C-alpha positions in Angstrom: 7.2 -83.5 -46.2 7.9 -80.5 -48.3 4.3 -79.3 -47.9 4.6 -79.6 -44.2 7.7 -77.5 -44.1 6.2 -74.8 -46.2 3.1 -74.8 -44.0 5.3 -74.4 -40.9 7.2 -71.6 -42.5 4.0 -69.7 -43.3 2.8 -70.1 -39.8 6.2 -68.9 -38.6 6.0 -65.8 -40.8 2.5 -65.1 -39.5 3.8 -65.5 -36.0 6.7 -63.1 -36.6 4.3 -60.5 -38.1 2.0 -60.8 -35.1 4.9 -60.5 -32.7 6.1 -57.4 -34.6 2.6 -55.9 -34.3 2.4 -56.7 -30.6 5.8 -55.3 -30.0 4.8 -52.0 -31.7 1.7 -51.9 -29.6 3.8 -52.5 -26.5 6.0 -49.5 -27.4 3.0 -47.3 -28.0 1.5 -48.4 -24.7 4.8 -47.7 -22.9 4.9 -44.3 -24.5 1.3 -43.6 -23.4 2.1 -44.8 -19.9 5.2 -42.5 -19.7 3.1 -39.6 -20.9 0.4 -40.4 -18.4 2.9 -40.6 -15.6 4.3 -37.3 -16.7 0.9 -35.8 -16.7 0.2 -37.1 -13.3 3.4 -35.5 -12.0 2.3 -32.2 -13.6 -1.1 -32.6 -12.1 0.3 -33.0 -8.6 2.5 -30.0 -9.2 -0.5 -27.9 -10.3 -2.5 -29.1 -7.3 0.3 -27.9 -5.0 0.5 -24.6 -6.8 -3.3 -24.2 -6.6 -3.2 -24.9 -2.8 -0.5 -22.2 -2.4 -2.4 -19.8 -4.5 -5.6 -20.4 -2.5 -3.6 -19.8 0.8 -2.2 -16.6 -0.7 -5.7 -15.5 -1.8 -7.1 -16.2 1.7 -4.3 -14.2 3.3 -4.8 -11.3 0.9 -8.5 -11.3 1.5 -7.9 -11.2 5.3 -5.5 -8.3 4.9 -8.0 -6.5 2.6 -10.7 -6.9 5.3 -8.4 -5.5 8.0 -7.3 -2.6 5.7 -10.9 -1.8 4.9 -11.8 -1.7 8.6 -8.8 0.6 9.2 -10.0 2.8 6.3 -13.6 2.9 7.6 -12.3 3.8 11.1 -10.0 6.5 9.7 -12.8 8.0 7.6 -15.1 8.0 10.7 -12.5 9.7 12.8 -11.8 12.2 10.0 -15.5 12.9 9.7 -15.8 13.4 13.5 -12.8 15.7 13.7 -14.1 17.7 10.7 -17.5 18.0 12.3 -16.0 19.0 15.6 -13.8 21.5 13.9 -16.7 23.0 12.1 -18.8 23.2 15.3 -15.9 24.8 17.2 -15.4 27.3 14.4 -19.0 28.2 14.3 -19.2 28.5 18.1 -16.0 30.7 18.2 -17.6 32.9 15.5 -20.8 33.3 17.4 -18.9 34.0 20.6 -16.7 36.5 18.9 -19.7 38.3 17.4 -21.4 38.4 20.9 -18.2 39.7 22.4 -17.9 42.6 20.0 -21.6 43.4 20.2 -21.6 43.5 24.0 -21.3 47.0 25.6 -17.8 47.9 26.9 -17.6 47.0 30.6 -20.4 44.4 30.4 -19.6 41.3 32.4 -20.7 39.2 29.4 -17.6 40.3 27.5 -15.4 38.7 30.2 -17.5 35.5 30.3 -17.4 35.1 26.5 -13.6 35.8 26.4 -13.1 33.2 29.1 -15.0 30.6 27.1 -13.0 31.4 23.9 -9.8 31.1 25.9 -10.8 27.6 27.1 -11.8 26.5 23.6 -8.5 27.7 22.2 -6.6 26.4 25.2 -4.7 29.7 25.7 -1.7 29.7 28.0 -1.6 31.8 31.2 0.7 34.3 29.5 -1.8 34.7 26.7 -4.6 35.1 29.2 -2.6 37.8 30.9 -2.0 39.5 27.5 -5.8 39.7 26.7 -6.7 40.7 30.3 -8.2 37.5 31.6 -5.9 37.2 34.5 -3.6 39.5 36.4 0.2 39.2 35.9 1.9 37.3 38.8 4.7 39.8 38.9 4.4 43.5 38.1 6.6 45.0 35.4 9.6 47.2 36.5 8.6 50.7 37.6 5.1 49.6 38.5 3.8 50.1 35.0 1.7 47.4 33.4 0.2 47.3 29.9 -3.5 47.0 29.6 -5.5 45.7 26.7 -8.8 46.9 25.3 -10.6 44.5 27.6 -9.2 44.6 31.1 -10.2 42.6 34.2 -10.2 45.8 36.1 -13.5 46.9 34.5 -14.8 43.3 34.8 -13.9 41.6 38.1 -12.1 38.3 37.8 -13.9 35.3 39.3 -12.1 32.4 40.7 -9.9 31.0 37.9 -11.5 27.8 36.5 -9.4 24.6 36.7 -7.1 24.1 33.7 -8.9 20.8 32.8 -12.3 22.5 32.7 -14.0 21.4 29.5 -15.5 23.7 26.9 -18.9 22.2 27.7 -18.6 23.0 31.4 -17.6 26.6 30.7 -20.4 27.0 28.1 -23.1 25.6 30.4 -21.8 27.8 33.2 -22.0 30.8 31.0 -25.5 30.0 29.8 -26.7 29.4 33.4 -25.2 32.8 34.5 -26.8 34.7 31.6 -30.2 33.0 31.5 -30.8 32.5 35.3 -34.0 34.5 36.2 -32.9 34.4 39.9 -29.9 36.6 39.0 -32.0 39.2 37.3 -34.7 39.1 40.0 -32.0 39.6 42.7 -30.6 42.6 40.9 -34.1 44.1 40.5 -34.9 43.6 44.2 -31.6 45.1 45.2 -32.2 48.2 43.1 -35.8 48.5 44.4 -34.7 48.3 48.0 -32.0 50.8 47.4 -34.5 53.2 45.9 -36.9 52.8 48.8 -34.1 53.4 51.3 -33.1 56.6 49.6 -36.7 57.8 49.6 -37.0 57.0 53.3 -33.9 59.1 54.0 -35.2 62.0 52.0 -38.4 62.0 54.0 
């Protein structure tokens, strides 16, 4: 009987020890589970932050593309404007040299000055000041100031429309200056005049 009781007590002690071990394992498992759940919560939070960051990155990339397109367009316009400005400056320089080299009273001076005024978009008052057009109203006393280049010595043609482009004026000028018909007509007129004078003398 005593031996049986001792045997049962030993089994009970072993059972208590096993139960303590299982209880400790259970606590460890619960702690691991809690940590896992916490990590899962952090992971979901990180995933949400990653999605937001990706959306922000996509938006910034789109804005960068738009800004780059605007920059390219601005650079293109700046290049075109600079090129046009250089071309206009060179043309004005050439025209001014041609104007100064032309003999005084030559019709070419008036044509060149007209083209320059169209390029520079001079006002009517400025055209009057440089002699491209006659004043609409005479000055008091009938006196009027004349410039070094006066339309009196170079007759004024019909005033071109205000919206006439530089290209139109330039082409018109080149056609007038390079047209062989104009020179031929002048030569024929002079020849006929000379023949008429010879006939009269005879």
